N, C-alpha and C positions, 0 to 999 in steps of 0.2 A: 535410567541415567540421563537421557536427553528428552524424556517425555515432559510435557508441560500441560497443565490443566487450566483452561479458561472457562469460567462458569461451570457447566457440566460436560464440557467437551475435552477429551484428552487427545493431545497431539503427540505423535511419536517423535517429533523433532521440533525445536524452536525456530527452525529455518523455514521461511515462507517465500514463495516466488511471487514477487510484487506484481500488481495489476499493470497491464500494458506491456509487460516485458516477457511474458510466457504465452503469448497468443491467448486463445480462449482456455487453454489448459490441457487439451487432449492431443496436442501436436507432437509431444516429445516422448511419449511412452515407449517408443521403439529403441531409443538410445540413451535414455536417462532412467536411473533407478528411482522411480517416484516414491518408493517406500521410505527413502531417506529425506524426503521433503515433508515437513509437517503439514503443509497446506499449499494449494495453488489458488491465487486470486485471479479471476478472469479479467480480461480487459473490460473497461467500463461499458455497461449496457445502457443505452438511452431509449426513449420511447420510440423514436423513428430511426431508421438507418441513417448513418452519418458517413460521408466520404472523408471527412476531416479537412484540414487546411491544404491548400495547394502547395506543391513543391516549389523551392526547397523547404523542408520542414524538419530536417535533422542535420546537426552540425557537430563535428567532433571538436572539442575545445580543451586543449591541454590533455589531462588525463581523464577528463569527463566528457560530457556532451550537453548540447542544448537542443531541446526538441519542441516542436510546435505541431505535433501530429493532430491534435484537435479532436481527440476522442472518436476516431474512426471506428465504427462497429456496425454490425448487421441489423441492429434494432431488436427490441425485445421479442417481437412476434417470431422473427426468424431464429432468434436465439433459443426460444422455447421449442420450436419445431425441428431445428437442425442440429443443435449443439447439446442441449441439456441431457438427452438420453445417452450420448457418447460420454459426457462428463460423469454420468452416474457409474460408469464402468472403470474409471481410472483408479489406479492403485494408491490413492491418497485422498485426503479430504479436499474439498474445494469450497470456496466462498465466491459469491457473485458480487462484482463491483457494480454500483449503480450511480448514474450521473443524470443531471437534468438542467434545464434552463429556468425552470420555476418549480415551486414546491409540488404542484400537482403532477408534474412530470415524474418526480421521484415516487410519489404515491401510486401512480398508474403502473410504473414499471414493477415495483414490488408486488402490487396486487396481482398483476398478470403472472409473475413468476411463482407466487404463492399458490396459484391455481394449477400449476404444472406439477408433474410427478418428479420433482428434483430431489437428489440426495445431498444437495448443498447444505452446509451446516450454518450458513449465515450470509450476511450482506455487509460489504464495505461501502459506506456511503461517501462518495467522492464530492466533497464540498470545496475542493481546493485546486482545481485545475487552472493553471495560469495562462493557458493558451487557447481558450475558446472565446468567441466574441461576446457572448452573453451568458449569464448564469455561471454555474461552477463556483469560482472563487468568491463571488459576492456572498454566498452562504457561509463561507468559512472565515470571513473577516468581520462579520456582524454577530455578536454573541446572542442577541435576541432572536434573530432569524435562525441561527444554528440550533438553538434550543427548541424553537418552535418546530422546525423540520424534524429533529430527532424525536420529539414527543409524538408527532403525527405518525412517524414510521414505526415507533415502538408499539403502537396500538395494532399494527397490521401483522406482526409476526412474533412468534416465540423463539425464533432462531437467533443466533448471535447477531448483534447489531453493533457494528464497528464504524466509527466516523473517522475519515481521513482528513487530517488538519493541514492547513497551509502554514508555512513558516513566514509568509509575507504579511505579518501582523506585528503590532507593537508588543502585545502581551499574549502569547499563545496560551498561557495558563488560564486566562479569562475565558477563552473559547473552550478550552478543555473542561472547565468547571460547568459551563453552560450545557454542553452536550451530555455530560455526566448527569446533570440535573434533569435533562430531557429523557433519560433512560438508556443511554448507550451502555453496552456491556464492556466496551474497550475502545481505545483510540489508536489510530495509526498515525505515526509522526516520524518524519515529516515528508510532505510532498516536495516537489521541486521549488527552488528559489527562482524568482524572476530575473532574467538576464537577457543580454543580446550579444550578437557577434557582428563585426564589421570588417570588411576587407580594407586593409590600410592603404593599398595601392589605388583602388577604384573608388573607395568610399561607399560601395554598395553594402547594404545590410545582407547578412548571410541567410536570414530566414525570411520567408514571404510575409510573415506576420510581424516582423521587426523584433518583437519580444517573444521569448520562449522560456521553457523551464530548464534550469541548470541542475544537472544531477552528476553522480559519480564521486570519486574520491575528494575532489576539491571542496565539497560541501560537508564532509564528515564532521569537522570540528563544530560547524554551525549547527548541524543536526543534533550532535551530542548535547549541546547546550540547551536546545529546545526540549529534548527528552528529559534532561535533568530538571529543568524548570517545571515541566508537567508533573514529573514524579513527586516533586515536593508539594504539589498542590491538590492532586486528585487521588482518588481511592481505587479507580478501576484500572485494569491492566493496560499496558502500552505495547504496541507493535512498533518497535523502533526501526528506523531506516535512514539511509543517506550515505552513500559512498562505501558500502560494505563490500570488501573484496577478499578478506581473509578471516580465518577463525579468530584472530586477535581482535579484529574489528567487531566481530559478534560479541565477544566477551566484554569489550569496552561499552557497547550499547546496553548490555545486560547489567553491568556494574552501575551504570548511571540511572537504571530504573526500568529498562525494557523487560517484559516477561517473554516476549518473542521478538524476532527480527525479520525484516523483509530484505531480500536481495533483488535489486532491480537492474541497474545499468550493466552490471557484470554479465547478466544473461545475454546481452547483445553480443558480447565478445565470445562467450562460450557457455551455452545453456547447460552443459554437463558439469561445469565447475562447481555447481551447487552440491553435487555428490561428494566431492573431495572436501568441501567445507564441513560436511557432516562427519566424515572420517577423522579429520584433523581436530575437530571440536571434541569428539568422543575420546580421542587419544590424549588430549590435554587433560580432560577430567580424570582419566585413568592414572596418568603420570602424577597428577597432583592430589590423588586420593580424594576426589570430590565425588560424592555419591549422586548428586543431582545438580543439573545446571541451574535449577531454581534457587539453589543455595546462594548463588552469586547476584541475584536480583537486588539492586540498590546497595550492594556491598562495595562501598568506596570510602576513602578516608581523606578528610581535609588536611592540608598541610598546616 
């Protein structure tokens, strides 16, 4: 009923814990039923260890948040030595998020992880982080570079290759077509929108980096539009995301073209909430006599 198949991988749920919002993926198995999560995506792994941006780097804004964490992580060598074997034992599938400052960084990270005995089913290539000083988003706003990067990584692995796109572009569908041409199996859309916060009394910027990534419910209509545009132009599956906090939000993303969805900012509020989303989504299908969640993919009607 809730299972979804992407390429040759079957997920028991369309609900995915988004990168950067669920730790490395092994931290929640004592109080969250991971079997109700289709997949966990690790925080983005880079070639070298990164401490991230200095504080303050997270700011609550309305019903959402702005973050400038800056891809803080332990680096690929430590990830392979300290985390991968723990992740192999979790009770759901997991995908490794990869980030870099140049194309060779991505290649080196994937190559090192490929040599390890990991049970991960694929990689999510983060070409869209808006809060690092170099690299990241530049790959996600240039369609030629995005295609080149995807094609190079495609040669390195037979596992799922998912490219995470930035919404901070004029035509996201052009980038989507490029990574599809490069050999991506799926697209994650969308990452955070660029924004800032300022204290009206002091005039001080609320983040050390000035700009950060806006996420949470305020971006949902914007994200839905990006997913819909992609769905109309590409043939590969979409992992939709952006402000999902309820089962109704999940269905909206699926109706505009998502095959699966990612829950992100909500995990900071309550990482166990993802379980109730599963239960509520399943109940909706039963009540409405829908045999499979996949029946709703792209099922919308223009007025």
